[in-house]
N, C-alpha and C positions, 0 to 999 in steps of 0.2 A: 505495499499499501504506500503512494507517495504521499509524501508530506503535505500537498496540498488539499488531498481527500479527509485529512484527520479533522479539521473544523469543521467538516459536513457532517462527518459520522458524531462529533462530540454533540450531547446533552447542552441546551443552553444554559444549564444551572452550572457546567464547568468554564464558560467564555463568556456570558455577558457581562458588563460591568457591576458591580455589587450592588451598586443603588438600586440602577433600573431594575435588575432584575428583582430584588426585594418589593420595589415596588410594583411591579408587571406582576409577581406573583401573587403579592398578598393584597392588591387594592381589588381585585374580584372578592379574594373571600373576606374583607373589610364592609364592602357593600352589601355582600350578602350575610354576614354576620350582621350589620345592623338592620336588613330588613327581618331579620330572624326576630332582634331583638324587639321590634316595632311591634309584631304580630303577639311577642308576649305581652307585652302592654297593652294593645287593643284586647287580647284575649281577656286579660284581668280586668280590663275596663267597661265591658259587658258585660262580664259577670258581676261586677260590683253592682249595675245595676237591677239586678235581682235583688239583693239582700246582702247586708255587711256578713252576715252569716254565710252565704253563697262564696263572697271572697276568703272567708276563713277555710272555708272546706277545700279551694283550690290549692292555698295554701300550706296547709296539714297534707295536701298529696304530693306536694313537692319534692322530699325526700326519696319516696319509691320512684319516683319521676326522673329524680338528678341520678338514682341507682340506676336505670335502664340506661340513660345518657354516658353516665360513667363507665359503663360496658361496653357500650358501643363504640365510643371516642377514645377508650383506652386499648380495647383491640386495634382501635384502627392508628394509634399510636405506633404500638407493634410494628401493624403491616407498613406502617409510611417510614417508618426507620429502616427494618430491613429489606423495604422494598427499594429504597432510593440507592440504599449502599450497595446492591446488591448490581442495579443500573450504572452505578459511578464504577465498580468494578468490570464493568461490562459482564456479567454474569447473567444473561437475557433467561436460561432454563430455569435457572432458580426465582429470579424476578417472579414468572409465571406462575411457578409452584406456589410462592409467595400470594398471589391473588387467587391462585383458586382456592389455595386453604382459609385467607380470608372471608371468603363466601360462605365456605362451608361453617366456619364457628360462627358469622351470622344468624345463621338459620338455626345452630343449635342454642344461641342467645335467646332467641327470640321463644322457641320452644319453653324455655326454662320461665321467662317472663310470663307467656302466658298462660301457665297453669298455677305459678305463685299467686298472680294477679288474679284470678279468676277464682281461689279458694279462699284467699286470705287478705282481700282488702278491706272488707269490715273490719274482721279482727286489728288491722295495723289502725283503723280509724278509731274503734274504741279502745285502745292505746292511749289513744292522745286525748279524748275528750267525750263525756257521755250527752253532751248535747245533739239530739235527736236529728235535726233537721242538717246540722254539719256531718253529720255518719251515714245518712242516707245521701245527702247528693254526693257527698264523696266518694261515697264507694261507689256507686252509678258511673263516676266521672273516670277513679281509677280502673275500675275494669274494663272499661272500651279502652283506655290508653296501653292496658298491657295484653288483652286479648288481642288487639291488632297492631302490637309493636314488632310485626315482622317488616312493617314499612322505615321505622328509624333504623332499626339494623342495617338493612341495606342500602338504605340510602348513604349513611355514613359511612359504612366501605366500599362502595362503588365512588364515595367524593373521596377516599381517600387515594383509590387506585388511581384518580386523575392529577390529584395533588400530589404525588408519587414521582410523577413523570413533567409536571408543570403545568399541565394543561387545568390552572386555575379557574379560566375564565367560564369553560363549562359549568364547574359547579357552584360557580355566581350562578348562573343560570338556574341550575336545577334546586339552590336553596332557595333561591328568589320567586322562583314559581312556586314551591312548597307555601311558603311563607305568606304569599299572596292569595294564593286559594283560602289557606288560613282564616286569613282577615274576612275575605270575602264569606264564606259561607259561617264565620262563628255569629253574627247576628241574625242570619237566615234559620240556623238551627236552633239557636238560644233560644229567639223570640219567637219562632214559626212563621217568618213571611216566606210570600212568593206561593205558598200553599205546601210549603213544607209541615212536619210536625212541632209543635212546640217542645223542645227536649231539656229548657232551661241549662244547669250546669253540664248535662250530659252531653247537650250540644257541641260546647265548647271543645269536647275531649273528642266527638264525631268530627269535626272540622278541622283539629290537629292532626290527628290519625291520615284523615283522608289528602291533606295536603303532601304528609309525609309519604304516605304510597306513590302518589303521583311522581314526585322527586325520585323516589328508589326508581322507579322505572323509568324515567329521564335519563338517571345517571349510568343505568346499565347500556341504553341505548349509545351514550356518549360513549362508553367504553367500550362495545363491542364496534362502531363504525368512525371512531374519531382517534382512539387511544392505539395508536400503532407500534407501541412500543411493547404492547402487554397482548397476550395471546390468550384468552380465557375460552378454556373446554371443559366445560362443567358436565357433560356429557362422558366425558371420557376421565374423569376426576377420580382420583384417589386420594383419600388422605393420607398425611403422611407425618408421621409422629416428629422427625426431628424437625422440620419445617413449622409446625403446630409450636412446638417447645422453643425455638428461637423466636418466633414472635411472640408469645405469654412472657418470653424474660424481661423482653422490653414491658407489653402491655399488661403484664399482670402488675406491678408496682404501680403503673398507672392507673389502672382500674381501681387498682386498692386508695390509692390518693385522691383519686374521683369521688369514693363513695364516701371519703371520709365527710364529705359534704355532706351529705345525706345523714351520717351519723350526727354532725354537728346540727343541722338545723331540726332534726328529730328533739334534740336536746335541747335547743335552744327554744323551740315552740314550747315545751314541756313548763321549762323557767317561765315562760313570758304568760302562757294559758294560768298558770298559778296568781297571776293578777289580772288579767283580763282578756276577755277573746279578741278585742280591739289590739291589743298589743302585738298580738299574730299576724291579724290580718296588714298590721305596720309593717313587721318582720318580712310578711311577703309580699307586700309593696315594695320595700326596699330590693328585694331581688327581682324584680320585675323591671324597676329601673333602673339598678346596677347592669345589668346586663347591656344596656344602653353604652355603658363605658368602658366592660369588659369585654363583651365581644367581639368587637374592634382590634384591640388587644390581641384572643383568642386567635383572631382571622389573621394577624400579624404574624402571630408564630405559628400557625399552618403556614403560612409561606417561609419562613425561615427554617424549619425543621427537615424539610427535604433539601435545602441549599448546603445548610450544615451538612446532613448525613450524605448526601451526594460527594461533596467535595472531601468531606473525611476518608471515602473510600476512594478516590482518586488521588489523595494527599495532598492537598491544596491548602497549606496553613494560612497564608496569607488572605485566602478568600475565606475562610471562614471567620479570621479575626476582625476583618470588616465588616461580614456580615453581622457580626455579634454585636459591635459596636452600633452601629445602625439600628438592630433591632430594638435596642436599650433605650436610645435617643427618641425613636418613635413611639414606645411604649410608655415611656415618662410623660413624653409632652401629651398622648391623650388622656392619661389620667390626670395629669393635674385640668385639662381643660371640664374636663366630669367634677372634678372636686369643686370649680368654679360654679357649674352649673348647678349642682346639688345645695350650693350654701345659698347663691342670688336667685335662685326659682323655685324652693322647697317649698312654700304653699302652691304657688301653680303647678307644681307635680303631683301632689297631694291631692289634691282639686281634680285631678284626671280619673281617679277610682272613686269619684262622688263622695269624698271623704266627710265623716261627719265632725263637728266642732272636736267631740273628744277623741275623734283619728289625729285632726288636724294640732290639738294639745302635745298630744302622743308623741307624733310623727315628725313637726317641725325640727324641734332638740334632734332626737334619733336620728336621722337622716343627716343633718349637719354633722353628727356625732361621728357615727359609722363611716361616712366620708373620708374622713381625715384619713383613713388607712389607704387612700387611696394614693396617696405622700409617698409609698413605701413599696403597693403591691405592683407596679407597672415592670420596675427592674426583678421583683421575685419572680413575676411572671415568665417572663423570659428567660432566667436560670434557669428554673424547672425543665425547661423547655429546651435548653441548651443540653441539660442533661441527658433528657429522654433521647436525644437527637444521636447521642455518643453513647447510647446503651445504658447509661448509669440511672436507670428507672429508680433502684433504692435510694440512691441520695436526694431524689424528688418526692420517693414517699417519706422519706423522716421527716422531712421540712414541714411534709401537710398534716403529717402524723402530730409534731411538736405543735405545729400554729393552733390546727382545730380543737385537738383532742386534750392536748397537755395544759394549755396556755388559755386558750379563748373558754371553752367550755368552763372549767375549773375557775378562772377569772369571774366570768359571768356569772356563775353560782353563788360566789363569794360575797361581789357588789351587789347582787340583787337582796342578800340576806343584811349586808351592811348600810345600805342606802337605798335600796326599793328599787324602781324600774328605772330611775332617771339616771341612774349606775351604771347597768348593767350596759349599753349600748359603748361604754369606753372597751370594754373587751376587743373591740376589733380592732383599733388603732395598736392597742398592749398586744394583741398577737402580732398583726401584720409586723411591728417595730423588733421583735423578738425573733420573726421569720427572716427579714432583712440582714441583719447578722448573721445568720445560719448559712442565707445564698452567696453573701459575699465569703464567706470560710470556703464553701465547695467550687465556688466559680474558681479560685484561685487553686484550688486542688486537681480541676478539672484541667485546667490551661499546664499545671507543671506535668500532671503526668499521660495526657493526650493531645494536647495541642501542640503545646513546646517542641516534642521530642519530634513531629512531623518534618517530611524532606519541603523544601520551600522550593515550589517549581514555579516558573514563569507561566503567567496566563497566555493562551495561545487562543 
């Protein structure tokens, strides 16, 4: 092969200028994440029109929903890292095996959650409250989300395959389409418009899963017809224990790390319900609103991970370092904008959810205090993604474990006993400050052990 042929064969992740590459790969995902965050807010906005108890029911369902997302995205991180690394090494047969085994794992995950959700959703709500209206509405909502979860699992998996090969434009289309469908059908199914039955809270779940299923079908189509670096042979597929172990080697710590959010949210809901269900509704509203800040950063990281993994496989140190620096700068900037919005427009943000006077009294100081954690979160999120991209999922896991279970929940519990509800919210910035200290330590460790020893190659 002549030298002139090499650049034509090289994936853009190994040759395009780092800033342009990061922007072009991340921007579609940032946009799609913003659309998803918008439908999260619209979803709760319509539910809030039913009643505050309906909004609380959706808030209490969040830990279970988050667990599904954790399994889907955590497995996706393992697929993404291994697949991008394989492409960087030009090991195309392994890349195809990773893709096929990823789809197999998505189907298994769906079956597990369909069974759990179908049989234990009501038990899950009874563990949190004895208010009948909340239990009934929440059970209906969660059963639909779990039994139809094949949409979210296949959507995330097929989108990760596109991201791993740099085709993030198509993931913007699939995620955006799914979110728009959700937004359109939310009021139709919740309130029974255009001849559809009035489903209440269950309508919000139905709209969500319908959007996910459409997005999954589209993502599969794009992989079959646009993703020429991968060749899915589903009919000829045979499970590979070695490949699955490698996927879960990175994926399981990511799953556990994301699942910690479910444990934390469940624990916080228990603490807040001891004061009033309104406080739980405020917490649920915060999670919807903060997604508008965090989702773009996650989109940025989704663009960053395959770039780092690819160039690590290709042993291009300078490209890795520059990508990391740019990602951290962009992430911190996004978080500062989010902090400003949470402080300046707090009452207006709560009013989106039909907030009562009591909710405003609790929610305004709560959102302002919690959002102080944004000062540190951008750097922390990037650091954890860097760990995952380089196969150090355990380091990411320890940071999340310490932040959410060792610091946040115990501090929130102590503050609830010492100073009541008004002090509970300070647990979030305290936990994030501890997290950023650990992230600095781990990032320095990764540079010494993984990045610095790489041979520096010129960009071609």
